[in-house]
C-alpha positions, 0 to 999 in steps of 0.5 A: 680292621683299623681302630679309632684314634685316641683323639676320637675316643676321647671325643666320644667320652666327652659326649658321654659326659655331656649326656649325663648332665642333660637330666639335671636341667629339669631338677631346677624346677624343684626350687619353685616348690619351695614357694609353698613351704612357708617360712620359719614363722609358722603359727600352730593352729588346731588341725581341721580334718578335711578330705584330701586328694590323691591323683586329683580324685576325691578320697572322701565325699563326706560332709564338710567338717564343722569348725567352731570359729567362735572359739577363736579370739578376734580383735576387739575394735573400740574406735578408728580403722579396723585393721587385721593381718594374716601371717602368710607363712602360717597360712601357706603351711596349714591351708589344705589347698596349698598342700594339695597343689604342692602334691600335684606339682611334685607328682608331675615333677617326679614323672618328668624326672623319671622320664628324662632319667630313663632316656638319659641312661639309655643314651649313656649305655649306647655311648658306652657300647659304641666306645667298647666296639671302637676299642675292640676293633669291632667297627671301622673308624668311619662306622664309629663316626657315623654312629657317634653322629647319630647319638649326638643328634639323639642327645640334642633331641633329648636336651630339647625334650628336657627343656619342654618338660621344664616349661611344662612343670613351670607352667603347671606350678604357675597355674596351680599357684594362681588358682589357690591365690585367686580362691584365697583372695576372693574368700579373704574379701568375703571374710573381711566384709563378714568381720567388718574390717577396713583392711586385712593385710598380710605378713611374711618373714620373706617379704616384710612389708609390715615391720611390726604387727600387734599380735592381737590383730592376727586373724590367721587362725580364723582365716585358715579355719574358714578357708579349710572349711570352704575347701573341705566343702568343695571336696565333699561335694564331689568336685574332682579338681577342687582347685578348678573354679 
């Protein structure tokens, strides 16, 4: 039996190395999750106990928690425009809906990574076995070439699957984020009208449109408490996917 040439063996080694990097494509999506982490300007607020979700199922269907928002000091306007602001860094950190959306995305990402890792490891073992047989002379050169081509085709398919999973997770991240943002915007509109404000603005260290804000105009704690109360009410009502309106 003839043994494969040194150049062909080296070519198979290079293919094996290419296969190892396939699964790394999906890991890029983890950057999207950092969007939920919030900045360094988090403002501590009193924790509001609300039910949380696990695997998109309601864990506790008890009544929504009662938050005494009257204890939160709001701006006292004497005259002129009534303007307040919300610290989005703190809101993203303490709003329960953001935390649950992050869990949904993280779980989907873990599943995608595990799926790709398993298939990539299987392909890598097949490359290693082919290399062993080639070196030991168990296969003819033409047999090695044919098998190597099959593995290369599987590697291409695996790359396409990795791209599809990447797009799937990115789409989920966009959809879940949009749901939370829409529900937040709608409720902020209600809060603004309830308090009689002319403008409710947002402030973030990552996007400093507002360079200075009087801390007396900060209604973040009040808004967060209100949002968590409304979100908790949805969970308590038995809605399986509270982010779906």
